[in-house]
C-alpha positions as CSV (number, residue, x, y, z in Angstrom):
1,M,0.0,0.1,-0.2
2,N,0.9,3.2,-0.4
3,E,2.5,5.4,2.6
4,K,0.0,8.2,2.0
5,L,-2.8,6.1,2.6
6,V,-4.5,4.6,5.6
7,L,-6.6,1.5,6.7
8,E,-9.7,2.0,8.7
9,Q,-11.1,-0.7,10.4
10,F,-15.1,-1.3,10.1
11,F,-16.9,-4.4,12.1
12,E,-19.6,-5.3,10.4
13,G,-21.8,-8.7,11.2
14,K,-19.0,-11.6,12.1
15,I,-15.9,-10.0,10.0
16,K,-13.0,-7.5,9.9
17,I,-12.8,-5.0,7.0
18,L,-10.2,-2.8,5.6
19,I,-10.8,0.4,4.1
20,P,-8.3,2.5,2.3
21,K,-8.3,6.0,3.4
22,T,-5.9,9.3,2.5
23,L,-4.5,11.5,5.0
24,T,-7.7,14.1,4.2
25,N,-10.4,10.6,5.4
26,K,-11.9,10.5,1.9
27,A,-11.8,6.5,0.9
28,L,-10.6,5.2,-1.7
29,V,-12.4,1.9,-1.9
30,F,-16.5,2.0,-1.5
31,Y,-17.8,1.7,1.8
32,N,-21.5,2.5,2.8
33,P,-22.2,1.7,5.9
34,V,-26.1,2.9,5.4
35,M,-26.2,-0.7,3.4
36,E,-25.5,-3.0,6.1
37,L,-29.5,-3.3,6.6
38,N,-29.2,-4.8,3.0
39,R,-26.3,-7.1,3.5
40,D,-28.0,-8.3,6.3
41,L,-30.7,-9.0,4.7
42,T,-28.8,-10.8,2.2
43,I,-27.4,-13.1,4.9
44,V,-30.9,-14.3,5.8
45,A,-32.1,-14.1,2.2
46,V,-29.3,-16.8,1.1
47,E,-29.9,-18.6,4.2
48,A,-33.7,-19.3,3.6
49,Y,-32.5,-20.0,0.0
50,T,-29.9,-22.5,0.9
51,K,-32.7,-24.1,3.0
52,L,-35.2,-24.4,1.2
53,S,-33.6,-25.4,-2.0
54,N,-31.9,-27.9,0.3
55,C,-28.4,-27.0,-1.1
56,K,-25.1,-28.3,-0.3
57,D,-22.8,-27.2,-2.7
58,F,-23.0,-23.5,-2.8
59,L,-21.4,-21.2,-5.7
60,A,-22.2,-17.4,-5.4
61,C,-20.1,-14.1,-7.2
62,D,-20.9,-10.6,-6.5
63,P,-19.0,-8.9,-10.1
64,M,-18.9,-5.1,-7.8
65,A,-17.4,-6.2,-4.6
66,A,-15.7,-3.0,-3.9
67,S,-14.5,-3.9,-0.4
68,G,-15.8,-7.8,-0.2
69,V,-17.9,-6.8,2.7
70,R,-21.1,-8.7,1.2
71,G,-19.1,-12.1,-0.2
72,I,-16.8,-12.7,2.4
73,R,-20.0,-12.1,5.0
74,L,-21.6,-14.9,2.9
75,A,-18.4,-16.8,3.3
76,V,-18.0,-16.6,7.1
77,E,-22.2,-16.1,7.9
78,V,-24.2,-18.6,5.8
79,E,-23.5,-21.8,7.5
80,N,-25.0,-25.7,7.2
81,I,-23.9,-25.7,3.6
82,E,-21.2,-28.7,3.0
83,R,-19.5,-26.8,0.1
84,K,-19.0,-22.9,-0.4
85,K,-17.6,-20.5,-3.2
86,I,-17.6,-16.9,-3.7
87,I,-16.5,-15.1,-6.4
88,L,-15.7,-11.6,-5.8
89,N,-14.8,-9.3,-8.7
90,D,-14.0,-5.5,-9.3
91,I,-12.7,-4.0,-12.0
92,H,-11.0,-1.6,-10.2
93,L,-7.2,-2.2,-9.2
94,L,-7.5,-0.6,-5.4
95,S,-10.8,-2.3,-5.0
96,Y,-9.4,-5.6,-6.3
97,K,-6.1,-5.2,-3.8
98,I,-8.2,-4.6,-0.8
99,I,-10.8,-7.7,-1.7
100,L,-7.6,-9.9,-1.4
101,R,-6.5,-8.5,1.9
102,N,-10.1,-8.4,3.4
103,I,-9.9,-12.4,2.5
104,E,-6.8,-13.0,4.3
105,E,-8.0,-10.6,7.3
106,N,-11.2,-13.2,7.6
107,N,-9.5,-16.5,7.0
108,V,-11.5,-17.3,4.2
109,E,-9.2,-17.9,1.9
110,N,-10.2,-21.5,1.0
111,V,-13.6,-20.1,0.0
112,C,-13.6,-17.0,-1.7
113,E,-11.2,-15.7,-4.8
114,A,-11.2,-12.8,-6.0
115,F,-10.8,-11.3,-9.9
116,N,-10.0,-7.7,-11.2
117,M,-12.4,-8.1,-14.3
118,D,-15.3,-6.2,-16.2
119,A,-18.0,-7.4,-14.2
120,N,-19.8,-8.7,-17.7
121,M,-16.5,-10.7,-18.9
122,L,-16.3,-12.3,-15.4
123,L,-20.3,-13.4,-15.6
124,G,-19.3,-14.5,-19.5
125,L,-16.7,-17.3,-17.9
126,Y,-19.2,-18.6,-15.8
127,A,-22.3,-18.9,-18.4
128,S,-22.0,-23.0,-19.0
129,P,-24.1,-25.0,-17.7
130,K,-21.8,-26.8,-15.3
131,N,-20.0,-23.8,-14.5
132,R,-23.3,-21.3,-13.0
133,F,-24.0,-20.0,-9.7
134,N,-26.5,-20.8,-7.6
135,F,-26.6,-17.1,-6.0
136,I,-25.4,-13.5,-8.0
137,D,-25.8,-10.4,-6.1
138,L,-25.6,-7.2,-8.8
139,D,-25.4,-4.3,-6.7
140,P,-23.6,-1.6,-8.9
141,F,-23.7,2.0,-8.1
142,G,-27.3,3.3,-10.5
143,S,-28.8,0.9,-12.6
144,P,-28.0,-3.1,-12.4
145,A,-29.9,-3.3,-16.1
146,P,-26.5,-3.1,-18.0
147,F,-25.6,-6.4,-16.0
148,L,-28.5,-8.4,-15.9
149,D,-27.9,-10.4,-19.4
150,S,-24.7,-11.8,-18.4
151,A,-25.8,-12.6,-14.8
152,L,-28.9,-14.4,-15.8
153,R,-26.8,-16.5,-18.1
154,A,-24.4,-17.6,-15.3
155,L,-27.6,-18.4,-12.9
156,K,-28.3,-22.1,-12.3
157,S,-32.0,-23.2,-12.8
158,G,-33.4,-22.7,-9.2
159,G,-30.9,-20.1,-8.2
160,L,-31.1,-16.7,-6.5
161,I,-31.0,-13.3,-8.0
162,A,-30.6,-10.4,-6.1
163,L,-30.8,-6.4,-7.5
164,T,-30.1,-3.4,-5.9
165,A,-31.0,-0.5,-8.1
166,T,-30.1,2.7,-6.4
167,D,-31.3,5.0,-9.5
168,V,-34.1,5.5,-7.4
169,A,-35.1,9.3,-8.9
170,P,-35.5,8.1,-12.8
171,L,-37.5,5.4,-11.7
172,C,-39.6,7.5,-9.4
173,G,-40.7,9.5,-12.4
174,V,-38.7,12.5,-11.8
175,H,-36.8,11.5,-15.3
176,P,-39.2,9.2,-17.3
177,Y,-36.9,8.7,-20.6
178,A,-34.3,7.9,-18.4
179,A,-36.3,4.9,-16.6
180,F,-37.6,3.9,-20.2
181,R,-34.4,3.9,-21.4
182,K,-32.7,1.2,-18.9
183,Y,-35.5,-0.6,-17.7
184,G,-37.9,-0.6,-20.7
185,G,-40.7,0.5,-18.8
186,F,-42.2,4.4,-17.8
187,P,-42.4,5.5,-14.2
188,L,-45.2,7.9,-12.8
189,R,-44.9,10.6,-9.8
190,T,-47.4,9.0,-7.9
191,E,-47.7,8.7,-3.7
192,Y,-46.8,4.7,-4.8
193,C,-43.8,5.4,-6.9
194,H,-41.6,3.5,-4.8
195,E,-43.5,0.6,-5.5
196,I,-43.8,1.1,-9.2
197,A,-40.0,1.3,-9.1
198,V,-40.1,-2.1,-7.5
199,R,-42.2,-3.2,-10.5
200,L,-40.3,-1.4,-13.3
201,L,-36.9,-3.5,-11.8
202,I,-39.1,-6.6,-11.8
203,G,-40.5,-6.2,-15.1
204,C,-36.9,-5.3,-16.7
205,L,-35.7,-8.4,-15.2
206,T,-38.5,-10.8,-16.6
207,F,-37.9,-9.3,-20.2
208,S,-34.2,-9.8,-19.8
209,A,-34.7,-13.5,-18.9
210,A,-37.6,-14.0,-20.9
211,K,-34.7,-13.5,-23.9
212,H,-33.0,-16.5,-22.4
213,N,-35.7,-19.0,-21.9
214,I,-35.5,-18.0,-18.0
215,S,-38.7,-17.9,-16.1
216,I,-38.5,-15.6,-12.7
217,K,-40.6,-15.6,-9.5
218,P,-40.0,-12.3,-7.4
219,V,-39.4,-13.6,-3.6
220,F,-38.6,-10.8,-1.6
221,S,-39.2,-7.0,-2.4
222,Y,-38.4,-3.8,-1.0
223,A,-37.6,-0.1,-1.3
224,T,-35.8,2.5,0.9
225,N,-35.7,6.2,0.0
226,H,-32.3,5.9,-2.3
227,Y,-32.4,2.1,-3.1
228,I,-35.0,-0.6,-4.3
229,R,-34.2,-4.6,-3.7
230,V,-35.8,-7.3,-5.5
231,Y,-34.3,-10.9,-5.0
232,A,-36.0,-13.7,-7.2
233,L,-35.9,-17.1,-8.2
234,C,-35.0,-18.1,-12.0
235,Y,-35.7,-21.4,-14.0
236,Y,-35.4,-22.4,-17.2
237,G,-38.0,-23.1,-19.8
238,S,-39.4,-21.8,-22.6
239,S,-43.3,-22.6,-21.8
240,L,-42.2,-21.2,-18.0
241,A,-40.9,-17.7,-19.1
242,D,-44.2,-17.3,-21.4
243,E,-45.8,-17.3,-18.2
244,S,-43.7,-14.8,-16.5
245,I,-44.2,-12.6,-19.3
246,K,-47.9,-13.0,-19.0
247,K,-47.5,-11.6,-15.4
248,L,-46.2,-8.4,-17.0
249,G,-48.5,-5.1,-17.5
250,V,-49.6,-1.5,-16.7
251,I,-51.0,0.1,-14.2
252,G,-53.3,3.0,-14.6
253,H,-53.8,6.2,-12.4
254,C,-56.3,9.2,-12.4
255,F,-54.5,12.7,-10.7
256,N,-57.5,14.0,-10.0
257,C,-59.2,11.9,-7.8
258,M,-56.6,9.3,-7.3
259,N,-58.3,5.7,-8.7
260,R,-56.0,3.4,-9.9
261,I,-56.6,0.3,-12.0
262,W,-54.1,-2.6,-13.2
263,T,-54.7,-4.7,-16.4
264,Q,-52.1,-7.3,-18.4
265,E,-53.8,-5.6,-21.4
266,F,-51.4,-2.9,-23.5
267,F,-53.9,-2.1,-25.9
268,N,-57.2,-0.5,-25.9
269,L,-56.7,0.9,-22.7
270,P,-59.2,2.9,-21.0
271,I,-58.7,6.7,-21.3
272,K,-60.3,8.3,-18.7
273,C,-61.5,7.5,-14.8
274,N,-64.5,5.2,-14.9
275,F,-65.1,7.4,-11.6
276,C,-64.6,11.1,-12.0
277,M,-64.1,10.7,-15.8
278,E,-60.5,12.5,-16.1
279,K,-57.7,11.5,-17.8
280,L,-55.7,8.0,-16.7
281,S,-51.8,8.1,-16.7
282,Y,-50.2,4.7,-17.3
283,A,-47.0,3.3,-15.9
284,G,-45.0,0.3,-17.7
285,P,-44.9,-2.1,-19.2
286,L,-44.3,-3.7,-15.3
287,W,-44.8,-6.6,-13.0
288,I,-48.3,-6.5,-11.4
289,K,-48.2,-10.0,-9.6
290,E,-47.0,-10.6,-6.5
291,I,-43.8,-9.0,-5.6
292,I,-42.9,-10.8,-2.6
293,D,-43.8,-14.6,-1.1
294,K,-45.1,-15.2,2.1
295,S,-43.0,-18.6,2.3
296,F,-39.5,-17.3,1.4
297,C,-40.1,-13.8,3.8
298,E,-41.5,-16.2,6.9
299,K,-38.2,-18.6,6.2
300,M,-36.3,-15.5,6.3
301,L,-37.8,-14.2,9.7
302,V,-37.0,-17.2,11.1
303,E,-33.6,-17.2,10.3
304,L,-33.2,-13.8,11.1
305,Q,-34.2,-15.0,14.9
306,S,-30.3,-16.7,15.1
307,K,-29.1,-13.6,14.4
308,D,-26.9,-10.7,16.4
309,F,-27.2,-7.7,13.8
310,K,-27.4,-4.4,15.3
311,L,-30.4,-3.5,12.6
312,K,-32.2,-6.8,13.6
313,Q,-34.9,-4.7,15.1
314,R,-35.6,-2.4,12.6
315,E,-35.2,-5.8,10.0
316,E,-37.5,-8.0,12.0
317,K,-40.0,-5.1,11.4
318,L,-39.6,-5.0,7.8
319,L,-39.9,-8.7,7.4
320,V,-43.1,-8.8,9.2
321,K,-44.6,-6.1,7.1
322,A,-43.5,-8.2,3.6
323,I,-45.3,-10.8,4.7
324,E,-48.3,-9.1,6.3
325,E,-48.7,-7.4,2.9
326,A,-47.4,-10.6,0.5
327,E,-50.8,-11.4,-1.2
328,A,-52.7,-7.0,-1.2
329,P,-53.4,-6.0,-4.3
330,P,-50.7,-3.9,-6.1
331,T,-50.0,-0.1,-5.1
332,Y,-51.0,1.1,-2.4
333,Y,-53.0,4.7,-0.5
334,V,-51.5,7.3,1.6
335,I,-54.1,8.3,4.0
336,D,-52.7,11.5,4.8
337,K,-52.7,12.3,0.8
338,I,-56.4,11.7,0.9
339,C,-57.0,12.9,3.9
340,D,-55.7,16.3,3.0
341,K,-57.4,15.8,-0.5
342,L,-60.8,15.6,1.2
343,N,-59.7,18.7,3.7
344,I,-61.0,16.5,6.6
345,R,-58.7,15.7,9.9
346,S,-55.9,12.8,9.4
347,I,-56.9,9.0,10.4
348,K,-54.5,7.0,11.8
349,V,-53.9,4.2,9.3
350,D,-54.9,1.2,12.1
351,D,-58.6,3.2,12.3
352,A,-59.0,3.1,8.7
353,I,-57.9,-0.7,8.7
354,L,-59.8,-1.6,11.4
355,K,-63.4,0.2,9.3
356,L,-62.5,-1.3,5.9
357,K,-61.4,-4.9,7.2
358,E,-65.4,-4.3,9.2
359,R,-66.8,-3.4,5.7
360,G,-65.8,-6.8,4.4
361,F,-62.3,-5.3,2.6
362,S,-59.1,-6.3,2.6
363,A,-56.9,-4.2,4.1
364,F,-53.0,-4.4,4.9
365,K,-49.9,-2.1,6.6
366,T,-47.4,-1.5,3.7
367,H,-43.6,-1.1,4.4
368,F,-43.3,1.2,1.4
369,K,-45.0,3.9,3.9
370,G,-45.7,4.3,7.3
371,S,-48.8,6.1,6.3
372,G,-50.1,3.9,3.4
373,L,-52.2,1.0,3.4
374,K,-53.0,-1.8,0.9
375,T,-56.6,-2.5,0.4
376,N,-59.2,-4.3,-2.4
377,A,-61.8,-1.0,-2.2
378,T,-62.0,1.2,-4.7
379,I,-61.1,5.2,-3.8
380,N,-64.6,6.2,-3.4
381,D,-65.2,3.3,-0.6
382,L,-62.4,4.5,1.2
383,K,-63.1,7.9,0.7
384,N,-66.5,7.5,2.4
385,I,-64.8,5.5,5.3
386,L,-62.0,8.5,6.0
387,K,-65.0,11.0,5.6
388,E,-67.2,8.8,8.4
389,L,-64.0,8.3,10.8
390,S,-63.5,12.3,10.0
391,S,-66.6,12.8,11.3
392,K,-66.8,10.7,14.3
393,V,-65.6,13.2,17.5
């Protein structure tokens, strides 16, 4: 290492990593402590996957590993696997050297192997059937879209792929043409834009997979203010890929009355809202079926119980909400926003959910928004219930 650099120690999970910094404290290899929750959930997702699939021979890849923290944590913390091999790669030479150092610091030389290559080129080396991975994690700076084709070709049938997208602004409708260019679908700047973002990312994965006769099944998806995260199982078969394509569609939104519709059709779509007759705006093509698998997330929650993560309480809350909303319909309503529109006092989400259930509707909290709920009630049904609750002292 250059004498002018200092190595700062960080502890995460069960490992220690070193990050080179200048004397002015500028990090020269990317490491984001804020993403610890993301990496914690990777550990429990992989453990859930290996146990549900009875995987005993586990081969994983982090093709944009930076410091190597995620892959080294997989090597150290994922248990009950007979054979483990973790491939860590980064195109930047300094990152590659730090990965080697961090592998050595954590005594996982027999499990981890490091490369200094372009991510797509590395994944291409593992595209033949006998060499493919059980798990690939794409966590780039920005969009994972440029890496989807090579990652899918390097994944075994029944393998698990994890995607992180940090370009939230385009996906949430701030730059719609950038989202269309990268993900093949248009977003909308609605109150539920983060869910649309997740569905656009899954839709992009579906299109990419279908070109290789691969189907996808989302098992866990969530969104924060600065990134979108999706886990999906992938299976080979042209007929299965066709079934995945059939789960794509569009979401129509009325910005006047907040009504929304979703359909698997792409042609002869309604132009006007059936409630207020104002114009409907559309997001898509995107995934309109389930974005969370209840049984997979329940297994993740079980695996989390044995962990001693610093953020365990937050992670439990996220998984519990994900399990609750797993079978809910697409999109969610933000109660505060509807109350403002109606010019009534704000109603508690719990009270709204209770009243919706009393009226025979399904209703769920959502991890996407604290003041949000998912329901099969129409916007008019929900408005009437909120007005009724507001009128009570």
